[in-house]
C-alpha positions as CSV (number, residue, x, y, z in Angstrom):
1,X,12.0,-22.6,9.6
2,X,9.9,-25.6,8.1
3,X,8.7,-25.3,4.4
4,X,5.2,-24.6,5.6
5,X,6.3,-21.5,7.7
6,X,8.6,-20.1,4.8
7,X,5.7,-20.5,2.4
8,X,3.5,-18.4,4.5
9,X,6.2,-15.8,5.5
10,X,7.9,-15.8,2.1
11,X,5.9,-17.3,-0.6
12,X,7.9,-15.7,-3.4
13,X,11.2,-16.8,-1.8
14,X,9.8,-20.3,-1.5
15,X,8.6,-20.7,-5.2
16,X,12.1,-19.1,-6.2
17,X,13.9,-21.9,-4.2
18,X,11.7,-24.6,-5.8
19,X,12.3,-23.2,-9.2
20,X,16.1,-23.5,-8.6
21,X,15.9,-27.1,-7.5
22,X,13.2,-28.0,-10.0
23,X,15.2,-26.7,-12.9
24,X,18.4,-28.6,-11.7
25,X,16.4,-31.8,-11.3
26,X,15.1,-31.6,-14.9
27,X,18.6,-30.8,-16.2
28,X,19.9,-33.9,-14.4
29,X,17.1,-36.3,-15.5
30,X,17.9,-35.1,-19.1
31,X,21.4,-36.2,-18.9
32,X,23.3,-33.1,-17.7
33,X,26.3,-33.6,-15.6
34,X,25.4,-32.6,-12.0
35,X,28.6,-31.4,-11.0
36,X,30.2,-30.4,-14.3
37,X,27.7,-29.3,-16.9
38,X,28.8,-28.7,-20.6
39,X,28.8,-25.3,-22.1
40,X,26.2,-26.8,-25.0
41,X,23.9,-28.0,-22.0
42,X,24.1,-24.6,-20.2
43,X,23.2,-22.9,-23.5
44,X,20.2,-25.1,-24.1
45,X,19.0,-24.4,-20.7
46,X,19.1,-20.5,-20.8
47,X,22.6,-19.4,-19.7
48,X,23.8,-15.9,-20.4
49,X,26.2,-15.7,-23.3
50,X,27.0,-12.4,-25.3
51,X,26.7,-13.7,-28.7
52,X,23.2,-15.0,-28.0
53,X,21.8,-12.7,-25.3
54,X,22.9,-9.6,-27.0
55,X,21.8,-10.6,-30.5
56,X,18.3,-12.1,-30.4
57,X,17.8,-13.7,-27.3
58,X,17.5,-11.1,-24.4
59,X,15.5,-13.3,-22.3
60,X,18.4,-15.0,-21.3
61,X,19.3,-12.0,-19.1
62,X,16.4,-13.4,-16.9
63,X,16.4,-17.0,-17.4
64,X,20.2,-17.6,-16.5
65,X,19.3,-16.3,-12.9
66,X,17.3,-19.7,-12.4
67,X,20.1,-22.0,-13.9
68,X,23.1,-23.3,-11.9
69,X,26.6,-24.5,-12.9
70,X,26.6,-27.6,-10.8
71,X,25.2,-28.8,-7.5
72,X,27.6,-26.8,-5.3
73,X,26.6,-23.8,-7.0
74,X,23.0,-24.5,-6.5
75,X,23.6,-25.2,-2.6
76,X,25.4,-21.9,-2.3
77,X,22.8,-19.6,-4.0
78,X,19.9,-21.7,-2.4
79,X,21.2,-21.2,1.2
80,X,21.9,-17.4,0.4
81,X,18.4,-16.9,-0.9
82,X,16.8,-18.7,2.1
83,X,18.7,-16.6,4.4
84,X,18.1,-13.1,2.6
85,X,14.6,-14.1,1.3
86,X,12.9,-14.7,4.5
87,X,13.7,-11.4,5.8
88,X,13.6,-9.2,2.7
89,X,10.2,-10.4,1.2
90,X,8.3,-9.5,4.3
91,X,10.1,-6.2,4.6
92,X,9.5,-5.1,0.9
93,X,6.5,-7.2,0.1
94,X,6.3,-10.3,-2.2
95,X,5.8,-8.3,-5.5
96,X,8.5,-5.7,-4.8
97,X,11.0,-8.5,-3.8
98,X,10.5,-10.6,-6.9
99,X,10.9,-7.5,-9.1
100,X,14.0,-6.5,-7.0
101,X,15.5,-9.8,-7.5
102,X,14.8,-10.0,-11.4
103,X,16.0,-6.5,-12.1
104,X,19.2,-7.2,-10.1
105,X,19.8,-10.4,-11.8
106,X,19.3,-8.6,-15.0
107,X,21.6,-5.9,-14.0
108,X,24.3,-8.0,-13.2
109,X,24.2,-9.9,-16.6
110,X,24.0,-6.7,-18.5
111,X,27.2,-5.5,-16.8
112,X,28.8,-8.8,-17.3
113,X,28.0,-8.6,-21.1
114,X,29.1,-4.8,-21.3
115,X,32.5,-5.6,-19.6
116,X,32.9,-8.7,-22.0
117,X,32.1,-6.7,-25.0
118,X,34.5,-3.9,-24.0
119,X,37.2,-6.5,-23.5
120,X,36.5,-7.9,-27.1
121,X,36.8,-4.6,-28.5
122,X,40.0,-3.9,-26.7
123,X,41.2,-7.2,-27.6
124,X,41.7,-8.3,-24.0
125,X,38.7,-10.5,-23.6
126,X,36.5,-13.1,-25.1
127,X,32.9,-14.2,-24.9
128,X,32.1,-16.4,-21.9
129,X,28.9,-17.9,-20.3
130,X,27.4,-17.3,-17.0
131,X,24.5,-18.7,-14.9
132,X,23.1,-18.5,-11.4
133,X,21.1,-16.4,-8.9
134,X,24.1,-14.6,-7.7
135,X,23.3,-11.3,-9.1
136,X,19.9,-11.2,-7.8
137,X,20.9,-12.4,-4.4
138,X,23.4,-9.7,-4.2
139,X,20.9,-7.2,-5.2
140,X,18.8,-8.4,-2.2
141,X,21.7,-8.4,0.1
142,X,22.4,-4.9,-0.9
143,X,18.9,-3.9,-0.3
144,X,19.0,-5.2,3.2
145,X,22.2,-3.1,3.8
146,X,20.2,-0.1,2.9
147,X,17.3,-1.1,5.1
148,X,19.6,-1.7,8.1
149,X,21.3,1.8,7.6
150,X,17.9,3.3,7.4
151,X,16.7,1.3,10.4
152,X,13.8,-0.4,8.7
153,X,12.3,-2.8,10.9
154,X,10.9,-6.3,10.3
155,X,8.2,-7.6,12.7
156,X,9.6,-4.9,15.1
157,X,13.0,-6.2,14.6
158,X,16.0,-3.9,13.2
159,X,18.3,-5.7,11.0
160,X,22.2,-5.9,12.1
161,X,24.2,-3.8,9.8
162,X,27.6,-5.1,10.8
163,X,26.5,-8.7,10.1
164,X,25.2,-7.9,6.8
165,X,28.4,-6.0,5.9
166,X,30.4,-9.0,6.6
167,X,28.2,-11.4,4.7
168,X,28.3,-9.1,1.6
169,X,32.0,-8.6,2.1
170,X,32.6,-12.4,2.2
171,X,30.7,-12.7,-1.1
172,X,32.5,-10.2,-2.9
173,X,35.7,-11.4,-1.7
174,X,35.2,-15.0,-2.5
175,X,34.2,-13.8,-6.1
176,X,37.4,-12.1,-6.7
177,X,39.6,-14.8,-4.9
178,X,38.2,-17.8,-6.8
179,X,38.5,-18.1,-10.6
180,X,35.5,-18.5,-12.7
181,X,33.3,-16.2,-10.5
182,X,30.8,-13.7,-12.3
183,X,32.2,-10.5,-10.4
184,X,30.6,-8.2,-12.7
185,X,27.4,-10.1,-12.2
186,X,27.7,-9.6,-8.5
187,X,28.6,-6.0,-8.7
188,X,25.8,-5.2,-11.3
189,X,23.3,-7.1,-9.1
190,X,24.6,-5.0,-5.9
191,X,24.4,-1.7,-7.5
192,X,20.9,-2.4,-8.7
193,X,19.6,-3.5,-5.4
194,X,21.2,-0.5,-3.8
195,X,19.4,1.9,-6.0
196,X,16.0,0.3,-6.0
197,X,16.5,-0.1,-2.0
198,X,17.2,3.8,-1.7
199,X,13.7,4.3,-3.2
200,X,12.2,1.8,-0.6
201,X,13.9,3.5,2.2
202,X,13.0,7.0,1.2
203,X,9.5,6.2,0.6
204,X,9.4,4.4,4.1
205,X,10.7,7.3,5.9
206,X,8.1,9.7,4.2
207,X,5.1,7.4,4.9
208,X,6.1,6.9,8.4
209,X,6.5,10.7,8.8
210,X,3.2,11.5,7.1
211,X,1.5,8.9,9.2
212,X,2.9,10.7,12.4
213,X,1.9,14.0,11.3
214,X,-1.7,13.2,10.5
215,X,-2.4,10.9,13.5
216,X,-5.9,12.0,14.4
217,X,-6.2,13.4,18.0
218,X,-9.2,12.6,20.3
219,X,-12.3,14.9,19.9
220,X,-12.5,17.3,22.8
221,X,-15.8,18.8,23.9
222,X,-15.8,22.5,24.3
223,X,-17.6,23.7,27.5
224,X,-18.9,27.1,28.7
225,X,-19.8,27.7,32.1
226,X,-23.6,28.8,32.2
227,X,-25.7,29.9,35.2
228,X,-29.1,28.6,35.6
229,X,-31.8,30.6,37.4
230,X,-33.3,28.6,40.3
231,X,-37.2,29.2,40.6
232,X,-37.2,31.5,37.5
233,X,-35.1,29.1,35.5
234,X,-38.0,28.8,32.7
235,X,-37.3,32.4,31.9
236,X,-33.6,32.0,31.3
237,X,-32.1,32.4,27.8
238,X,-29.6,29.6,27.6
239,X,-28.4,30.7,24.1
240,X,-27.0,34.1,25.9
241,X,-23.4,34.2,26.6
242,X,-22.0,34.0,29.9
243,X,-21.5,37.7,30.5
244,X,-25.1,38.5,30.0
245,X,-25.8,35.9,32.9
246,X,-23.4,37.4,35.1
247,X,-24.5,38.0,38.8
248,X,-26.3,41.2,39.5
249,X,-25.2,43.8,41.9
250,X,-27.0,46.9,43.4
251,X,-25.9,50.4,42.6
252,X,-23.5,50.3,45.8
253,X,-21.7,47.3,44.5
254,X,-23.5,44.8,46.8
255,X,-25.0,41.4,45.7
256,X,-28.7,41.8,44.7
257,X,-30.6,39.2,46.8
258,X,-33.7,40.1,45.0
259,X,-32.4,39.0,41.6
260,X,-33.1,35.6,40.3
261,X,-29.7,34.5,39.9
262,X,-28.5,31.6,42.1
263,X,-24.7,31.3,42.2
264,X,-25.0,27.8,43.4
265,X,-26.6,26.6,40.2
266,X,-23.5,27.3,37.8
267,X,-23.1,24.2,35.5
268,X,-20.8,23.5,32.2
269,X,-22.9,23.0,29.1
270,X,-21.4,22.1,25.8
271,X,-21.3,24.9,23.3
272,X,-22.9,23.9,20.2
273,X,-21.1,20.5,20.2
274,X,-22.6,19.1,17.0
275,X,-21.5,22.2,15.1
276,X,-18.1,22.1,16.4
277,X,-17.6,18.5,15.9
278,X,-18.7,18.8,12.4
279,X,-16.3,21.4,11.8
280,X,-13.4,19.5,13.2
281,X,-14.5,16.2,11.4
282,X,-14.4,18.2,8.1
283,X,-11.0,19.5,8.9
284,X,-9.5,16.2,9.9
285,X,-11.3,14.6,6.7
286,X,-9.4,17.2,4.6
287,X,-6.2,16.3,6.4
288,X,-6.6,12.7,6.0
289,X,-7.3,12.9,2.2
290,X,-4.1,14.8,1.9
291,X,-2.2,12.3,4.0
292,X,-3.6,9.4,1.9
293,X,-2.7,11.2,-1.4
294,X,1.0,11.6,0.0
295,X,1.1,8.1,1.1
296,X,-0.1,7.0,-2.4
297,X,2.8,8.8,-3.9
298,X,5.4,7.5,-1.7
299,X,4.1,4.0,-2.3
300,X,4.5,4.3,-6.0
301,X,8.0,5.6,-5.8
302,X,9.8,2.3,-5.7
303,X,7.7,1.0,-8.6
304,X,8.5,4.2,-10.5
305,X,12.3,3.9,-9.9
306,X,12.1,0.2,-11.0
307,X,10.1,1.2,-14.1
308,X,13.0,3.8,-15.0
309,X,15.6,1.0,-14.2
310,X,13.8,-1.3,-16.6
311,X,13.7,1.4,-19.4
312,X,17.3,2.0,-18.8
313,X,18.3,-1.6,-19.0
314,X,16.1,-1.8,-22.4
315,X,18.3,1.2,-23.7
316,X,21.5,-0.4,-22.3
317,X,20.7,-3.7,-24.3
318,X,19.8,-1.9,-27.3
319,X,23.1,0.2,-27.1
320,X,25.4,-3.0,-26.9
321,X,23.1,-4.9,-29.6
322,X,23.6,-1.8,-32.0
323,X,27.5,-1.7,-31.3
324,X,27.6,-5.3,-32.1
325,X,25.7,-5.0,-35.4
326,X,27.8,-2.1,-36.6
327,X,31.2,-4.1,-35.8
328,X,29.6,-7.3,-37.8
329,X,28.7,-4.9,-40.6
330,X,32.0,-3.5,-40.8
331,X,33.9,-6.9,-40.8
332,X,31.5,-8.0,-43.6
């Protein structure tokens, strides 16, 4: 897929890749080592570090997702973003895709800081530094797993669940096998992505069910057999029901030839078509309005879930922040 095709299909993915690469180039041009950047340089460019992030610089929870520690780190995450993004963004929509990436990255960094802080309290850990889009990418990968599980299609194609499980498994195993990988960030991002994707999947299923339930059927004309008199047809009351225009018989049950009825003149005429259509259209309009309300509710569900997650993240940051302040106050 060319850059033009990627920009058309997945504009947010393209912009994220450009931001990763652009930030890295700016670092290198400013004198940062391309393969082994220093801690000071990473902190300057927005890396996640508990003493800073959980004190007065919570913006590092998001900024660190655009920063990479060396060229290989950038290439690995850039390829993963390219692979996942061109599938996930058209599926979830550009705005939801961006929110998913950012929340997954923040969730991963918060879990990293939480575990780091607990290790400090237990005397088994110490502050570290982390950066990279891995948490957000793992969130996207986890969301695609849910999409494959719920058989959500992209341009008519359903994702291969087995392939996604293998890819995600390789990433997790690699994280635990290689020293220095932010496993907490990976896990936190994946869990966040799973929760958000469940809201996507449930909303998708419910909208699909509502759409199928309220598919309008083609209007049917209702006809009644009406018999038209031949020579004396001008005297016939066409508003009468069929039973009043039934064939006439004499007292012996024989057909009355003297009657003005002509059995060869039977035709089907619409019964008050306009009135019936108006009634059907009104009923269908009410059903369509209910369907639209139901669809709107399910469309808002993913946003509501992401809002609740955001509120939860704010509370989580505040909780760790207050614990740090209490410990510092006790030490003083």
